[in-house]
C-alpha positions as CSV (number, residue, x, y, z in Angstrom):
1,M,-21.3,-2.1,5.2
2,A,-25.2,-1.9,6.5
3,R,-24.5,-3.3,9.7
4,A,-21.4,-0.7,10.7
5,A,-23.9,2.2,9.7
6,L,-26.5,0.7,11.7
7,T,-23.9,0.3,15.0
8,F,-22.7,3.9,14.3
9,L,-26.1,5.5,13.9
10,K,-27.6,3.8,17.4
11,A,-24.2,4.9,19.1
12,F,-24.8,8.3,17.7
13,L,-28.5,8.4,19.0
14,R,-27.0,7.3,22.7
15,N,-24.3,9.8,23.0
16,P,-24.1,12.5,20.3
17,S,-21.5,14.6,21.7
18,Q,-19.0,11.7,22.2
19,I,-19.6,10.2,18.5
20,G,-19.9,13.6,16.9
21,A,-20.9,12.4,13.7
22,I,-24.1,10.7,12.3
23,A,-22.3,8.2,9.8
24,P,-19.2,6.6,9.5
25,S,-16.2,8.3,7.3
26,S,-15.7,7.6,3.7
27,K,-13.1,5.7,2.3
28,K,-11.6,8.8,0.5
29,L,-11.3,10.5,3.9
30,A,-9.9,7.1,5.5
31,R,-7.1,7.2,2.5
32,A,-6.0,10.7,3.2
33,M,-5.8,10.2,6.8
34,V,-3.3,7.4,6.3
35,Q,-1.5,8.5,3.0
36,G,2.4,8.5,3.3
37,I,2.5,6.8,7.1
38,D,5.2,4.0,6.8
39,L,6.0,1.5,10.0
40,G,9.2,0.2,10.3
41,P,9.9,-3.1,12.4
42,E,8.4,-2.6,16.0
43,E,6.6,0.8,15.3
44,L,3.2,1.1,16.4
45,L,0.3,2.8,14.5
46,V,-2.6,4.0,17.1
47,E,-6.0,5.0,16.2
48,F,-7.9,7.0,18.4
49,G,-12.1,6.6,18.2
50,P,-12.1,4.2,15.7
51,G,-15.6,3.9,15.6
52,T,-16.9,1.0,13.1
53,G,-13.6,0.7,11.6
54,A,-14.0,3.3,8.6
55,F,-10.3,4.1,9.0
56,T,-9.4,0.8,10.5
57,A,-9.7,-1.2,7.4
58,V,-7.6,1.3,5.4
59,I,-5.0,0.9,8.1
60,A,-5.0,-2.7,8.1
61,E,-4.0,-2.7,4.9
62,L,-0.6,-0.7,5.1
63,L,0.4,-2.6,8.6
64,P,3.5,-4.8,8.1
65,Q,2.2,-7.1,11.1
66,P,-1.4,-7.0,12.9
67,G,0.6,-6.6,16.0
68,Q,1.9,-3.0,15.0
69,Y,-1.8,-1.6,15.6
70,L,-3.7,-0.5,18.8
71,G,-7.3,0.9,18.4
72,I,-8.3,2.9,21.6
73,E,-12.4,3.2,21.7
74,R,-14.3,4.4,24.6
75,S,-17.6,2.8,23.4
76,T,-18.5,-0.8,24.4
77,P,-20.5,-1.6,21.7
78,F,-18.0,-0.1,19.0
79,V,-15.3,-2.1,20.6
80,T,-17.2,-5.5,20.4
81,F,-18.1,-4.7,16.7
82,L,-14.4,-3.9,16.0
83,E,-13.3,-7.1,17.6
84,K,-15.5,-9.1,15.5
85,R,-14.5,-7.3,12.4
86,F,-11.2,-7.2,12.9
87,P,-10.0,-9.9,14.8
88,E,-6.1,-9.8,14.3
89,L,-6.2,-6.4,15.4
90,T,-5.7,-5.3,19.0
91,F,-8.5,-2.7,20.8
92,A,-8.8,-1.4,24.2
93,N,-12.0,-0.3,25.5
94,D,-10.7,3.0,27.2
95,S,-10.1,6.5,26.3
96,A,-7.1,8.1,24.6
97,E,-5.8,9.6,27.8
98,A,-4.7,6.0,28.5
99,L,-2.2,5.8,25.4
100,P,0.7,6.2,28.0
101,R,-0.1,2.7,29.8
102,L,-1.4,1.0,27.1
103,I,1.9,1.0,25.0
104,Q,3.8,-2.4,25.5
105,K,7.7,-2.4,26.3
106,G,9.7,-2.1,23.5
107,Q,6.7,-0.7,21.2
108,R,7.4,2.9,19.5
109,V,4.6,5.0,18.3
110,R,5.2,6.2,15.0
111,A,1.7,7.6,14.3
112,V,-1.6,8.4,16.0
113,V,-4.7,8.6,13.8
114,S,-7.7,10.4,15.4
115,G,-11.3,10.1,15.0
116,L,-12.2,12.0,18.0
117,P,-14.5,14.9,17.7
118,F,-12.3,17.6,19.1
119,A,-14.7,20.2,17.7
120,S,-17.0,19.1,20.5
121,L,-14.9,17.9,23.1
122,P,-14.1,20.0,26.5
123,G,-11.2,21.7,27.3
124,H,-10.1,19.4,29.9
125,V,-10.7,16.3,27.5
126,Q,-8.3,17.9,24.9
127,D,-5.9,18.6,27.6
128,G,-5.7,15.2,28.8
129,V,-5.4,14.0,25.0
130,L,-2.5,16.1,24.6
131,Q,-0.9,15.0,27.7
132,A,-1.1,11.5,26.9
133,L,0.7,12.6,23.1
134,E,3.3,14.3,24.8
135,E,4.2,11.4,27.1
136,A,3.7,8.8,24.4
137,L,4.8,10.4,21.4
138,P,8.7,10.3,20.5
139,T,10.5,12.7,18.3
140,G,9.4,12.7,14.7
141,A,6.0,10.8,15.6
142,Q,2.8,12.1,13.4
143,F,-0.2,13.1,14.8
144,R,-3.5,13.0,12.3
145,T,-7.1,14.2,13.0
146,F,-9.6,15.5,10.7
147,Q,-12.5,18.4,11.6
148,Y,-15.6,18.7,9.5
149,A,-15.8,21.7,7.5
150,H,-18.8,23.2,9.3
151,A,-17.4,23.0,12.8
152,Y,-13.8,23.8,11.7
153,L,-14.3,27.5,13.3
154,L,-16.1,26.7,16.5
155,P,-14.4,27.5,19.5
156,Q,-13.4,24.1,20.6
157,A,-12.1,23.1,17.3
158,R,-9.8,26.2,17.0
159,R,-8.7,25.6,20.6
160,F,-7.3,22.1,20.0
161,R,-5.4,23.5,16.8
162,R,-4.0,26.2,18.7
163,L,-2.6,23.9,21.5
164,M,-1.2,21.3,19.1
165,D,0.4,24.2,17.4
166,Q,2.1,25.3,20.3
167,H,3.1,21.9,21.9
168,F,4.1,20.0,18.4
169,G,4.7,23.4,16.2
170,P,2.6,24.6,13.4
171,H,0.7,21.6,11.6
172,E,2.3,20.2,8.5
173,E,-0.5,19.5,6.4
174,R,-4.2,21.0,5.9
175,R,-6.3,19.5,2.9
176,I,-10.0,19.3,2.9
177,V,-11.5,15.9,1.4
178,F,-15.0,16.8,0.0
179,Q,-16.0,13.2,-0.7
180,N,-17.1,12.7,2.8
181,L,-20.4,13.5,4.6
182,P,-19.8,16.0,5.8
183,P,-16.4,17.2,3.9
184,A,-13.9,17.6,6.3
185,W,-10.2,19.0,6.7
186,V,-7.4,16.5,7.3
187,L,-4.6,18.0,9.9
188,S,-1.3,16.7,10.5
189,W,1.5,17.4,13.1
190,R,4.8,15.8,13.7
191,R,6.6,15.6,17.2
192,R,9.5,18.3,17.4
193,P,12.5,17.9,19.5
194,L,12.2,19.0,23.0
195,D,14.6,21.5,22.7
196,L,12.6,23.1,19.8
197,K,9.7,23.6,21.6
């Protein structure tokens, strides 16, 4: 979708550190990010940083009901674009740290799929996201993110993986998707019971 790519590029040029990429993710990466996620009744799938909807389009295919999705996006132009592209889905123009207060009563988070550029996010932002995940994710819930291959060993990327391993346990899965520009590692964690931390 040319319009999505143009919207993405404009946002990147305005704020490259917040966007973290120059083009939307590929469909191959999107499918790898959601593979194996099954939602039961009343379970919610949350997407951090949906951008122009590269992952959202694939997520929408697996939703039992549109109300089982919540996208959290800081960029107002992206939210406007997403609301037009996916009118049946819910988007919050907010930061990932707001997750606990954005969940409605009775909703249980099954999985969080993240497009946030943790390799370029400062430590205090990473800490805020981790705190939100700890507050919002019940035992057994999954968190998935990706890191570009060229950024995988950068200090902030390593810091985030170390934090997640400490708080959620070692990541369950790590695989690389070469059919993306640039290639990216998909990482997955599952929330452990509190007494196993």
